[in-house]
N, C-alpha and C positions, 0 to 999 in steps of 0.2 A: 746328339752330334752337333757341336758348335762350329767345328772347322769345315772348310770346303769339302774335305775328304779325310777319311781315317783309314790308313792302310791296315790297321789292326783288325778291321772287320772284313778285309778282302779274303776271299776263299784261297786256300792253299793250291787248289786245282780249279782252273777257270772253266774247263770244258769236261763234259762227261760222255762216255761211250753209250749210245742208245741202240746201236745195232752192230753186234760183233761181227756178223757175217760180212757186212759191207763196210765196216769201220766208219760208221757215221757218228759224228760228234755234234753236240749242242752245247750252248752256254749252260752252266750249272743251274741257273735259275729257271731254265726252260726244259729241264729234264723230263717233266711230266706233260709237256705240251708247248708248242711254239706260240708266241704272242701274236695276236691278230687284232685286238681291240684295246685301245688305251683304257686303263683302269678296268679292264675286263668288261666294258660296257658294250654289249652287242648292238645297241642302237647307234653307236658311233661308227658309221660306215663310209662316209664320203668326205671329200675335201671341204665341202660346205659345212658339214657337221662340225668340223674342226673350228671354224669361225664361230658358229652358233654356241658351241661349248664355251669358248673363250669370252664371248660377249656376255654370256650369262654369269660367268665367274668373275670377270675383271671389270665389267661395266665402264666406270669413268676413269679407270687407270690408263695412263698414256700407253699407246700401242706403237705408233710409227711416227717418225718425224724427219724433217729435212730442213735445209737452209735455203734462203732466197738469195740470189745474186743481186746485191744492191748496186754494184758498180763494177765495170770492167776497166781496169787501169792499164794503159799501154806505156811501156818504158822502152827507150832505145838504148842499146848497148853496142859498144865497139867490140867486134870479134876479130881476132887475128887468125888467119889461115894461110897455109903455104900455097904458092902458085909456082908452076913450072915455067921455065923460060919459053917464050913464044917465038923467038927468032935466034939466028946465029949471033946477031949483035947483042941480044940479051945474054946469051950464054958466054960471051967473051968479056962481060963487064967484070968489075972488081970482085964479084961474088961467084966467080966461076966454080961450078961443082956444088953450089948450094941452092936451095930453093929460096925464092923471094918470099917475103912475108907481106901479105896484103891485109889491110884493115877494112872491114866492111861494117856497115850499120845494120843491125837487125832489131826487129821489134818483138817484144815479149809481152804477153798478156798476163795480168794478175787480177785477182778477184777480191772484191770486198763483199763479205757474206754477212747475213743476219745471224742472230742466235738460232738455235733449233726451234722450229714451230712444230707442235705436236698435235696429233689426233688421238683421242681416246677410243676405246673399243666400241662405244655406242656410235661415235661419229664414223668410224670405219664401217660399221654395219650399215649405217644409213647410206653412205656413199656406195657401198657394194650393191645394195638392193635397188637403189635408184639407177645406177649405171646398168645393172643387169636388166631391169625393166625397160630402160631406154634401148638397149640392144634388141630386146624382144619387139619393141615397137618399130624398130627399123626393119623387121622381117626375119630376124634370125630364129631358127628353130632348133629343137633338140638335135644334137650332133653337129650343128654348124661349127666350123672351125675358125678360130680367131688367132691370127698370127701376131705375136707380140715382137715387134722389131724396135726395141727401145733400150736405153741404158738402165742399169739397176736403179730403181727409184720407188717411191711410194706408189706412183701411178702404175708401175709394172705389177706389183703385188696386188693392189686393189683390183686391177683388171682381171687377174687370174681368179680371184674370189668372185668377182661379178660373173664371170663365165660359169663358174661352178654353181652359182645360184640358179642358173637357168639351163643347165645341161649342155652348155657349149664346151667344145674341146679346145684347149689351149695348145697352140703350136709355138715353140720357142725358136728364136733366131738371134744370134749374137748381134749386137748393134754395130760391131766392127765388120760385119759381112759386107762384101762388095756386091755388085749387081748380080754376078753369077750365082753366088751363094743364096741370096734372097730369092732369086728366080727359081732355083731348085726347090727351096723350102715351100714357096707359094704354089708352084705347079704340082709337086708331088703330093701335097696334102689337100689340094683343091680348096684352098682357103677362100672363105667368103668375105672376111673382114681383116684388114691390117690395122693394128694399133701401133702408133709410133710417136716419136717426138718431132716437133716441127722441123728441126734441122735435118731430119732424114727424108723429108718430102722430096727433095730433088732426086735422090736415088730411086725412090719409089716411082716417081714420074718417068724416069728413064726406063725402068724395068717394065712399067705398064706400056710404054710406047713400043719398046722392042719386042714384047711378048704378048701383045694384045690378044692374038688368036688363042694362045695357050692359057692365059690367065683370066682375062676379062670375060671373054665369050663363054668360058666354061664355069667360072665360079666367083671371081672377085666382084663384089657389089659395093663395098664400103671401105673407105679409109678414114680412121678416126685419129686425130692428133691432139697433143697437149702442148702447151707453151705458145706464147704469142708470136705470130708471124712478124719478124722484124726486118727482113730484107726483101728486096725486089725479087730475089731468086725464090724465096719462100712463096710469095704471092704468085709468081709465074708458075711454079710447080702446082699450086692449088688449081689454077685455071687449066693447066694441061691435063691434070687428072680428071677434072670435071668434064672436059671436052671429050675424053675417051669414054664417057658414059658411066664412070664410077662416081658414086656420091661421096662427098667429102664432108666430114663433120668435125666440129670442135668438141672436145671432151665435155666441157661444161654444158654445152647445148644438148648433148645426148643425156646427160644426167637430168637436165631440166625436163626433157621429154619423159623420162622415167618417173619423175616426181609427179608430173601431170597425168601420166597413164600408168599407174602402178600395176604390177603383176605379182601374184603370189609366187614365192620361191618354188622352183621346180627342179631340184637337183637330180642328177642322174643316179643310177644304181651303183652298188659296190663293184660290180664286174665291168662297168662301162669305162671307156677311156676318159681319163681326166686330162692327160697331158701327152703331147707328142714332142719328144726331145731328141734332137739329132746328136749322134755320136759318130766320130770319124773313125773309119777303119784304116788299115794300112794301105789300101788301094781303093780306087773308085770313089763314087759319091758318098757323102755321109749317109748313115742309115738312120731312119726315123724309128725311135723306140716308143712303142705304145705302152704307156704307164696308166694303170687303172686306179680308181679310187681305193680299191682294196690294197693295191701295192703300196700306195702312199701311207694309208692309215696303219697298215701292219708295221711298216718301218717306224712310224712315230710311236706305235705301241711298244716296240722293242727298245727303242732309245729311252722312252719314259720308264720302262722297267729297270734299265741301268741307272738312270738318274735317281729314281726314287729309292733304289737299293744302296747306292754308293756315293752320291754327290749331294751336298747340302747347298741348294740355291736359296737366296733370300728374295724378298719381294721387290727389291730395287736393283735389278740387274739391267745393264745396257750393253748392247752389241753394236759395233760399227759395221755397217753393211756397204760393201763396195765391189765385191767380186761379181761377175756376170750372173744374173738370175737365170740366164739361158743354160747355165751349167747346173747339174743336179746337186752338186755339193752346196752351193749357195741357196738353191731353192729349198732343199730339205732342211737346212739349218734355220732359215727364216720361218719355215712352217712350224718347226719345233719351238722357236721363240714365241710365235703367236700362241701355241698351245700352252706354253709355260708362263706366259705373261711377261716375257723379257722385252723391254723396250728396244725397238729397232731404229737406230739413227743412221740415215743414209748419208754417204759421203761419195767422193769421187777420187780417182787416182791423182787428179790434178790438184785437188784441194786438201788431200789427206794430211799433209804436213804444213808447217808454217812457211815453207819456201815459196809457194806460189800464191800466197794471199797477202793482202795489204790492209792495214787498219783493222784487222781481226785475227783471231786464232785459226789455225788449220782444224780440220774435222776432229782429229784425235784429241787435241788439246781442248777443243770446245766441248766435245761430248764426254771426254774422260771415261771411256768404256770400261766395263768390268770383264768383257769377253771380246776377243777378236778372232777373226777367221782369216786364213790365208792359205796359199799354196807354197810348196817349198821354195820356189823362186823368190817369192815375196820375203820369206824369212831369211833366205841366204843374202838377199840384198840389204835387209835391215842389219843383219849381223855384220856384214862387211862395212857398212856405213859407221856402225858403232865402233868397230875395231880401228877403222881409219882415223876417226875422231880421237880415240885414245892414243894412237901412235903419234898423232900430231902434237900431243901435249908433252912429248919427250920420252926418252928411254926409261927413266925411272918410273913415271906414271904407268907406262905401258907394261913394264915388268911387274909392277905392283898389282895392276888389274888382272893380268894373266895368272899370276900366282894366286890371287884371291879366287879366281874361277877354279883352278886346280885344287886348292885346299877345300873349298866348299864341296866340290864333287867328291873328294875323298871322305869328308865328314858325312855327307848326305847318304852315301852308299852304306855307311855303318850306322845310320839313324842317330847320329850325334848332333847336338845343337849347332846351328850356323848363324844365329842372330847377330853377333858382333861383326861378322863378315858382310852381312847384307847392307850395312851402312855404306860400304864402298860402292854399292850398285844403285844408290838412291837416284843418281842423275839418269841412269838408264831407265828406271821405272818412271821418272818424271817425264821423260820424252814421250811416253804413251799415256800420259794423263795421271799417273800415280796411283790408280786403283784397279789395275788389271789383275784379275784372279786367275784366269787361264786362257790359253790360246788354243784354237782348233786348227789342225792342219790336215790336208787331204789333197786329192787330185793326183798325187804321185808320192813315192816314198821320200821322207825327209831324212837327211843324213844324220848320223848319230852325233857328229860334231855340232851341227846346228841345233839339234834338239837339246843336247846337253848344255849348250851355251845359254839358251833361253831358260831352261830349267834352273840354271844356277844364277843368272843375272836378273831374271824378270819374274817368271811365274811358271806353274806346271803346264805341260803340253799334252793335249789330248789328240792322238793321231787316229784318223779313221782310214779304213781301207774299203773301197767299194767301186762301183761302176754304175753307169746309167741303167743298165739292164737289171740291177738289183735295187733300184730306187735310191741309190746313193751309198748304201753301207752294207758291208759283209762282216767286218770285224772292227772293234774299237779298243784302243788302249786307254786304260783308266789313268787319271792323274796320279803322279807319284810313283808310277811304275819305273823301277830301276833298270829294267831290261830295255835298252834303247834300240835294239835291232829287231823288235817284234811289232806286229800290228794289233796285238791284244787278242781278245777272245771273240768268238762269234756273237753277233747281235742276237738277242733272244728270239727274234722272229724268223731266223733261218737255221738250217743245219748244213754241215760241211763234211765232205769226204775227200780224201786225196787219192787220185787215180794214177796208176803206173804211166810213166813216160819212158818206155823202154829204150828208145833211141838215144835218150840223154842220160840214161842210167839212174833214173829216179823211180823208186818202188815204194808202194804203200806199206809193205812189210817193214820198211826202214823209217816209217812215218814221214815219207817224202812223196811228192807227186803233184800232178795238176790239181788245182783247187776247183772242186765242183760244189755248187751251191743249190739248195732247194728250199722253198718256203713261199709264203704268201707275198713276199716283196718282189719275187722274180717276175719279170715281164712275160707277156704271152706271145707277142709277135713283133717282128720288124714290119714297118709299113711297106706294103706291096712287095715284100721280099721273102717269100716262103723258102727259097733256097738257103739264104743266110740263116733264117730261123731254124731250119732243120740241122744246119751245121752247129748251131750254138746250143740248142735245147734238145735233150733226149726225150723219148716218148714218156718216160716216167717222171719228167719235170726237173731234171738236173740241168743246171746252167754250167757250161764249160767256160771258165773264166780266161783260160790261156795263160794263167799265172802258175808258176811252180812254187809250192809252199812246203813247209816243214812244221810238224807238231813238236812243240817243246814239252819237257816233262811236266810243266805246270799247266798244260792245257792251252797255252797261247800259241798263236800262229806266227811263224816267221816267213816272210816272202824271200825267195831266192832271186827270181826275175821273171820277166815274160818269156814264154817259150821262144817267141820269135826273136828275142834279144840275146839268147844264148848262142854264141858263135864258137864253133869248133876251130881250134888253132892247129898249126902244123904238127905239134907234138901230141895231139889228141885231147888236150884239156879244153874245157868249155869256159869261156869268159862271159860273165853277166854284164853286158854293156851298160844298162841303165843303172845298175848298182855302182859300178866304178865311176860312172859319170857323176852321180849324186855326191860321191865322196870327194872327187877331185874338184868339184865345183866350189867346195868350201875354201879353197885357196884364195887368199885376199888378192892375188894377182889375176884371178880368173873372173871375167865378166860372164862368159858362157863357154861351154865346151861340148864338143861332139867327139866321142870315142869310136874309132872304127877298127875293124879287124876282119880277117877272112882266114880260110883254111891254109893259105900259103905263108902266113905270118906266125912267128914265134910269140910275139907280144903285140898288143894293140898300140895304136898311134892316136894322139889327141890333137884335134884341131881347136885352137883356143882363140876366142875373142878376148883380149886382155881387158881388165878393169881399168878404165880411163883414169880414175882418181888415183889408184895405186900406181899407175904408170907415171903420172905427173909427179907424184911424191918421190918415186924412186929416181926419176931423172934429176929432180932438184937436189936430192942428197948426193947424187953421183956426178954432179956438174955437167949434165948432158942437156943441151938445148932441147926444149920440148914445145912444139906447137901442135902436135897431134900424135896419134899412135904410130904413124908412118916413120916418125923420127927414131923410134926404138926398134920397130919391126925390120926396117930396111937398113939397119946399121950393125956395126960390130961392137955395140956398146956393152954387151954382156947381159942384156936384159933377158934374152931367151935362156941363158945359162942360169940366171936367178930364178926364173919361173920353174925351170926343170928341177932345180935343187929343192924348191918348195914342194913340188909335186911328188918327188921321191921321198921327202920327209913325211908327207901325208900318207903315202902308201905304206911306209914303214910303221907309222903310228897305228895304222889300221890293220896291221898284220897281213897285208896283201902278199899273196904268193908271187913268185917271179913272173908268171904268165899274166897276172893282173896289173903289173906295173907297166908304165908306158915306155915303149922303146924309143920314141921320139915325139916331139911336139912341133906343130906347125902354127905359127902365129898369123892371124888374119884380122884385118881391121874392118871387115864387113860381116 
């Protein structure tokens, strides 16, 4: 198999019935047993085993890399903004009834970055063991919890492996969390050590001061940071934390301690908790999901089963990592990359493109990844940006481009050659480095319009469906799948059954129902929350996902929507809010959208934050003065009518029923 994938070897039916009485299905390659150990190696049991395996296999091959900020460049720009009259005199001037335009000077920071600096697997292993030993020397014991409050980076992943080397549990927290979120994570997990980046120290200092009785006196002993303190605020925060009785350490100093005082690796057992990751519910505080070594390793085993069966990866693969590692999607993808020897190049949202860098290339152009991962919002934004660029080149180019997408889609569905058309998409491919083989999407359903767009103009899309409670994956769609409204087949490490949702009219006899999942990837408990655990897990191990799904004839799973997102309208129909939102979001005029409905309404209503670039372009073409969205939202310019027409066209193209179409839209600039 020389190509990335070969649809001719795909099974005609992806899932097989293994229990007729309960209608339980598994992936066809797991018919005789669910996958629990990569390569069926039973000694492969923990997250630390993953690293040991990769070090022994890949040794001096590059593993992870990042870029150094060489210089921060500040540029001043004049920004025009409308101002409202401040007095009657102002209102009576020659511009009566119009907003005044004020020019202000704003400063923008840009970055000059180095090329990628790489660590090979042996260097990674050395760092991990030294840091793990250093943590032991600081007094951490088996089961001690280390909260990682830092952006996605090589330091984040290395810290997770260092904790695994000595049986410490990793607690994740988004680096965008404010004081309340960080406080909840630290207190509820009784964290002994916080690992962070230097610029987060002021937030940690405030949390420690405000909650000393709850955090410091009960559990917190250490704060470890990376990055040089460069401001007075950083130095002040270090002093404040130390004055509260918490020891503060520089990462490199802890590594040096470990080098001087080495400890033998002491990883925890398969059933022990490796990770506590928070997932937000619809109400209340986020729930801490306890994920064991077995959960993680079983998931990796299942994914490896699919890769080895259907995908041909070569030795030189690169992935751009920028999504939060505090989210299970990014965490599990990076873990699989380490297992597979795929080089991980770290980037940031600020430097991912060429727009915010000076004297160097952005992360995509510098790394030229073969694999990228993102969530639907990222792909929708990229798609809109590409289409706006095409539109600005004129009507002829825009029509040619869109016709090429349509023609290639027609040919691809019939397995006909598309090579000559691909020449038209070369500039799109070049924008992401020119060697992208496939993109991975997850976190929420991707619209079929966006998925098809990337399939035609860029590369195959691999869509994953999962949740934190299943260690990241439940089902996955293989590259080249022509059915764009499915999430693919079950991962070989789990089994699925659909359960009746009588009140919504979904029944398993019709191959529809709530998706229930069972297998070694399914979590065991929520942290300190047995009530929610009992609501989510059955006594015989089934996880209730809250999603309504449908089996297709070829054994793939289609998601209908979340049970909580299915709203009954006044005529008795149920509208799937998340589904219609994801489709309407593909409008070039839409920056974001919230679709609302209730039982008194015949049709839903959309609250739309318009796409600013599209709004400016429309205003220019239609001779409307544009200084901001308010110019169009609060006027009779016809802009709302234009958006509504585009929304209606999208609904028609997607075959939406009348009750799925928007009755009205409300434009909002916030």
